[in-house]
N, C-alpha and C positions, 0 to 999 in steps of 0.2 A: 294400708300397709306402708305407704311412703308419705312422709311429711317433709315438704320442701319449705323451709323457713324463709328462703329467699324470695318466695312469691308474695310475702307481706312486706309492707313498708315499715322498716324499723332500723335502728342503728346497727343491727346485725349485718345489714348489707354493706355498711361502711367497712366493716372488718373483712368481709368477703372481697370487696373491691381492692382493699390494700394487700391481701395475700396474693391476689392475681397480678398486681401491678409490678412490672419489671423494674421500675424505678424504686419503689418502696421495698421490694424484695432485697435490695442491696444492703438494707439494714437488717442483719440477721437477728438481732435481739427483738426488733419490732415485729418481724415475721413470727417468731416464736410466741411473743406476747399476744399477737392477734389470733393465732390459733388457740391460745389459752382462753382468750375472751370468747371466742366462738364456742369452745367447749363449755364455758360457764353458762352461756345462753341455752345450749342444748340441755345441760343439766337441769336448768330451771324448767324448761318445757317438759322434759321427761318426768320431773318430780310431780307434775300434775296427774300422771297416770298411776302413781303408786298408791298403796293402801295407807290410810291414816287412822290414828286413834286419839282420843282425848286424854290429855295429860295435865295433872294439876301442877302449877308452877307457883311457888311461894314468892311473893313480892314483898317490899317493905311495908305495904299497906293491906295486904290480904292474899287471896289465892285466885289466880287466873286459870281458866281452862283453855288450853291451847291444843290444836290439832297438830300432831307430829307424825313423822314417818314411822310405820310399824317396824320395818326392817330395811336396813341399808342395802342397796344393790351391790353386786360384785362388779368392779370395773376392770376391764381387760383391754389390752392394747397390743398392737403388732409393732415390734421394735424394728427400726429406731424412730421412724418418721412419726409414729403415733404418740410419742411422749408428750409434746406440748398440748395436744388436744386432750389427751388423757389427764394431764395436770389440771386443765380447766374444769373437767368434771369432778376431779378429786377436791378441788377448792370448795365445791358445794356439797358433795357427798363425802365430807371429810372423815367420816368414821367407816367408810367402805373398806372391805377387803379388796385386794388387787391381784390380777393375773397378768403375766407377761409372756408373750409368744414370739419366737423367732420364725418368721416366714419370709421367703424371698424367691425371686425369679432365678431359676437355673437355666442359662441359655446354652444351646448347642451351637455347632459351627455354622448352622444355617439361620441363626438368630431366632429360632423357635425356642420357647421356654416352657418349663413346667414349674409349678409352685411346690416348694419344699418347706415343710414344717419340721424343724429339728429339735425344738425345745419348748416346753410349756411349764411354767411355774404358776400353779393355781391353787387357791383355797377350795374348799368344798363349794360346788355350784348346784347340787341337786336341789330342786324346788326353790331356787333363788332367782331373783331378777338379775340377768347378766347384761351388761352394757359393753359392747365391743367397739373400739374406736380405731379408725384408720383414715388419715386425712383425705385420701383420694380413692374412690371406688371406681376403678377403670374397667377391667374386664369382669371384675367380680370374683375371679378365681381365688385370690388370696383370702377374701372373706369366707367364701364357701369352704375352701380347704381347711382354714383355721377353725371354723365352727364345727365341721365334721369331726375334727380331731379333739376339740375341747369337750364336745358333747359326750365323748367316750368316757369322760371323768364323772359324768352325771347329767341328768336331763334338767335344764333350768325351767323354772316356771314360765318365764318369758324372756325373750332375747330382744334387745335394742341394738341396732347397728347404727353407728354415728360416723358420718363422713362429711367433711367440709364441702367437697365437690364429688359429683358422680357422673358417669356417662349413662346415657339411656340404655345402651347395650348391656352395661354391667348390672344395672338395676334389673333388667329382664332376666339375666342369668341367675341372679340371686333369687328372684321370684320363682323361677322354674324349679330351683333346687329346694326351696323352703315353702312352697305353696301350701296353704292350709294349716301351717304351723304357727305357733305363737311367736312371730317375728315381726318387728316394726323397724322400718328404716327411716333415719332422720338425715337430711342433707341440707346444704346451704345453697345449692345450685345444681342444675342438671344440664350437661352439654351433650350435643348430639354426635360428635365425631370422635373417633379414635385413630391415632396414627398407625402405621404399619408395625411400629414397635409397641403398640398398645398403650400409648399415652393419651390422656384426655386433651381434646382441642375445643376451645382455647385453653381450658384447664388453668394450671398455675406452674407447671414444671415439676421437678423432683422435690417433694416436700422435705424429704430427709436431708438432701444436699443443701437446700435453702435454710433449713433450721440449724444444721450442725456442720456443714462443710462437705465438699465433694469427697467421695470415696476414692481410694487409690485404684489404679487399673490392675 
């Protein structure tokens, strides 16, 4: 159910290292581009799980038989932090339909929070492969709440969850809520600790702020 690409030695880990680095994070454009490149590698790996068919392609010298994807997946992301990672997948699944979800933490005066999903813009997802991106899977609450809401629009054939980093606790929470269902989780690293404010440690910080600037108070 969980594929951790960070466990294998590849250039992928260079991009993970750079999005974690407090020095390199100061370059906002590079941070976004690294998330995008991470998304591209996830897309390549997920593409291996899809269905393929033989297609005849006319060349200047004849006809070649090439295996191509039967049906493009639907790409979904949680705004705003998920946009660069989403773009990386869209670079590869360039004919895919796209869904966008607003989900955020609503804090009370005691700093406890609940996840609120206020808006979903989505194409038809029934019997489709759905890929949902969020750069950090911390508690898992945002992913679970979002999936429960979007599934009301139609039951996908398979769901792929993509996060650059995840906490062990968050992964277990997602597993408990989607055990035995057609859900696969793809991550670039798994950290053991969450802060009292539910941020991953060592993690990378607030991906949305690092990519697009800090939100107003």
